N, C-alpha and C positions, 0 to 999 in steps of 0.2 A: 708589308702585307704579303702573305704567301699566295702562290699562284691559284690554289683552289678557291680561296676567298675572292681573289680578283675576278675570276671568271663568274663566280656567283653574283657579284655586284653588277658586272656588265650584262649578264643575262637578265637580271632584274630590271636594269635600266631600260632594256628593250621591251620587257613585258609591260612595265608600267606605262610606257608611251602608248601602247595599244589599249590598255585597260582604262587609263584616264581619258582617252578619246571617247570611251563609252559614257563618261560623265556628261559629255555634251548632249547626248541623246536623252539622258535621264533628267538633266536639269535645264533650266533656262539660264544660260551662261551669264547673260547680262545682269541677273539678279545678284551675283556675287563677284562680278568682274571688278578687280581692283579693290576688293574689300579690305578694310584695315582690321587688325586684330582687336577683338573686344577687350579693352582694358589692357592689363598686363599680358605679355606674351605667354604662351603655354609653358615655354621653358622657364619663364619667370615664376609662374605659378608652381612649377614642380621643383624649381631649383633648391638643392640642398635637402629635399625630402626623399624618404625611402618608404615606399608603400608595400604592405605585406599581403594585400588581397584578402584581408580578414573580414571585411564588411563591404557591402555594396552601397554606393551612393544612389543607386536606382531603386532602393527599397526591396521588399520581399517578392515583388513581381518581376524582378530583373530577369532578362534572358541570359543564358550562359552558353558561350562557345567553348567546348572542351575538345581538344585534339589528343586522342590517345596514342596516335603514332608518334607525334613530335613532342608530346608531354607538356603542353601549355594550355592555359585557359584564360578567359577574361569575361567579364559581364558587360551587358549593354542594355539600353532602355528596351522595355518589353514591346514597344510599338515599332521598333526598327526590324528590318528583315536581314537575314544572313544567307549568303551563298558561299560555298567553299568548293575549290577545284584543285587538282594537282595530284601528284604521286604520293606514295607513302613517305618519301623522303623530302618532299617540298610541298608547300601549300600557299595558295592565294585565297584570302578570305575578304569578302566585300560585305560591309554592313551599311545599310542605306535607310534613310527616312526621306523618300522622294517628295512628300508633300511639303517639306520644309527645306528642300534643296540641301540636305546634309548627308554626309557619308564619311567613311574612312575605309582604308584598305590595309591589309596586313600581308606581307610576303615573308615567308620563312623558308630557309634552306640550311642544310648542315654546313658547319665549318669543319673542314678536315684537319686543319692545323690546330692542335690543342694549345699552342702557345698564344693564340688569339683569344683574349678574355674581355676585350673592350674594343669598341669602334671609335676611332678618332678622326678629326677633320684631316689631319696630315695623311692618314692612310687612305681616306676617301679621295683626297686631291691627288695622291700619288697614282691611283688607278683610274680616276675619272677627273682629269685636270680641267675639263671644260664644264663640269657640273656647277650649276649656280648654287652657291652656299652663302647665305646671309644670316647675320645675327646668330652664329653658332654658340651653343651653350652645352656644357657637360650635363649628362643625364644619367640617373640611375633609377631602377624600378625593380619591384619585387622584394620578397623577403630576403634579408641580408644583402641587399643590393645585388641580387642575382644577375640583373641585366645592367650593363654599363655601355654607354655610348654617347651620342650627341643628338641634340635637337637643333633644327635650323629651318629657315625659310628658303624656299626655292621656287623656281618656275619650271613648267613642263611644256613642251611643244604642243600647241593646239589648245592650251588651256589659258584663259585670261585670269589674271590675278595671282596672288601668292598661294602656294600650298605649303603645308607643314610637313616636314620630313623628320622622322625620329628613327635613327638607325642604332641598333645596339646588339651586343653579343650576350647570350645567356645559355648556359648548359650546352656549349658546343653548337649552338644554332645562331644563325644570323637573322635578325628581325628588322623589318622595315615597315613602319607605320606611315601612311601617307593620307593626308586629308586637306580639303580646302580650309582656309582659315576660319570660315564660318562655323566649322565643327570643332574648333579649338576647345571650347568648354566641355563638350561631350567627350572628346578624346582624352582630355585631362582626367575626367572622371573614370573612363574606361581603364586607363593605365593604373589607377589606384587599385583596381581589382585584378591586375595581371599576376598570374602565377606561373612558375616554370618548374619542372621536375620530371625528367624522363624516368620512366619505370626501368628498374634494373633487370 
């Protein structure tokens, strides 16, 4: 993995430690502490499938997050709320349904090395050898498998229970979706609507 990407991951690992700490203030941690995955894991639900974002599993009233700077979009349930922050070259998006203690976050930053077209467990472990990675599974998303990477379970400092991590590369961008396992079903549906395509 090239230096630019390595630093991007390390920077994100620092950001997510602070952001996830905010979950403690929004949620009652004990309500999902140590929760188990609902049925098959998210990676199992998505395994071998490629989604093109053509239709929404949330119906006609779905909300849409579209980022014109970074050229990606996804849909989400209309009763969830979205907040976005960051520079034109990087983004942190938080999507929350506080009443049901569910959420997910998306961090996006450019990949400067054009040879990086997928994120692998080997690359992650090379740069972040102490990162907790469990049940890793290859992952692809978007039209023509535009995003390639890995889904795994992990733990984060200050957060009880497992979190879902999905790291992938698409269109020279690094994406990291992070969610408590209680949000697996919603995250799976969101990723079915994911599209990527930077404007020329």
